[in-house]
C-alpha positions, 0 to 999 in steps of 0.5 A: 239449394242443390246447386249451392250445396254442390258448390260447397262440397267441391270447394271444401273437398281438398281442405277438409278431406285432402281429395278431389271429386272428379265425377259428378253423378246427376239426375238430369238437372244441370244447374248443380253441375253448371255451378261447379263448372263456374266456380272451378274448384280445382283450377287447372289441376283436374276437370270434373265431368258429369255422369248420368244416374243409370236409374234415372236414364232407365226411367226415361223410357217409361216416362216417354212412352207414357207421354206418347200414350197421353199425346195420342189419346183419341188419335187413330194411327195409320191402321185406323186403330188407337195406340193403346189396347189389347195387342198394342202398347199397354201399361204392362208393355211399357213397364217391360220395355223400361226393365229391358232398357235398364238391362240393356244398359247394365249388361253392356257397361262401358261399351256405348255401341253395345248399349245402343244395339241392345236398345234397338233390339228391344223394339225389333224383337217385339215386332217380330213374327215367324213370317217376318223376323226382325232379330238383326240387333239381337245378340248372337250365340247359343247363350243369347237371350233371343231364342231365335238367334240361339236356335240359329247357333245350336240348330234347335227349335226352342223359339216361341214367337211373341204372343202379341207382336207390335203392329207396324203402325205402333212401331212407327210411333214408338221408333222416335223414342227408341232412336233417341234413347239409343243415340251414342251421344246420349248414352255416353253420359251413362256408360259407367252405369253409376247410380244415386241409390245411396243418396236416395236411401239417405233421403228416405231416412231424412224425409222420415225425420223431417217430412218435406211436405211440412214446414219446419224451422231452421233448428228443426231441419238442422237437427233432423239432418244430423240425426238422419245422417247418424241413423243412416251411418250408425243405426238406431242403437248407436245413434240413441246411445251417443245422444244420451251419452252426450247429454248425460242421460240414462236409459233403461234396458228396455229402451236399449232392447227396443233400439236393437229390435228396430235395427234387427227388423230393418236388417231383416226386411232388407235381407228378405227383400233381396231374395229371389222369392221376394223379387219374383213376388214384387214383379208378379204383383206389379205385373198384375196391377198393370194388367188390371189397369190395361183391362179397365182401360180396354173396357172403358167405352164412354169418354171421361171428363177432360178439361175443355174436352166437350167444349166444342160439342156444347157449342154445336147444341142449339139451345131450346127456349123455355115454354112461356105461358100466355093469356088465353084472352089477349095472347100476352105472356102471363108474367107481369100480366094484369087482368084489368088491362086484358083486352080480348083479341078482335 
């Protein structure tokens, strides 16, 4: 469905709008872009190149690290300990690595080589200790985010080592993920740091009109899409006024005041969410939830249920036969035993 929709948008762009779309911003799914390449909408006049959404690229760091946790569950590393736990790879650390990865990409927009170096600096910085510093990829200069490099430039002593540096055994497991996400070929697709946030905002309005987890008829879907696009572009007040005007309906002052209030509340919430205080609260709330999850994982001692996890243990346990009642006279089992047929043992 998405591929067919993309094909329609590209084929009608010149006829309907008098322009050509030269950049396709995707989220990793190549089916839509493959469809555009096959249809060749602009012939030889220009080509369409693909850009990856920077938000989806950033999420790959978190998803790959969480997959590592799942794949290595119950496994012992080279130091005899597990991958997760206190002072090792935690949920809070994964969230921090994902955030730092997004900053490394956005702060070096347009420079793929700098993106790659900044990505490698994340893991090396968080394995560093005072006796074994690994800051070779951290940026130089007095304004560097790495206080170790900043102190090297200014001669001051503001550097504080990482509280729980990652052990070498954990770094060995994480290194392939960072190597892949820092490859030049991989980062070429997101060097301009384009995003699909506008599309996601429209989708949010659309799913409120027509929830995607429920069945809707064709007419309901078309009507929901039309109203969602109007609300997204014009707001609730103008949308409702246009609908009432097109059908010749009258509306009361109370209805108009209610529509204005909906728009006012939405804009107010948006402004508050962009303030530094709101961002800090969201960050602290997320950090506390992840820290609590790590604490629960650390306290869990007994194994949890997993499909097939205890299958082999059950096979090794020998079944104990149930005790059978026997006749005291002949010694036969009491089940189905008749006293007339009972013969005393010689």
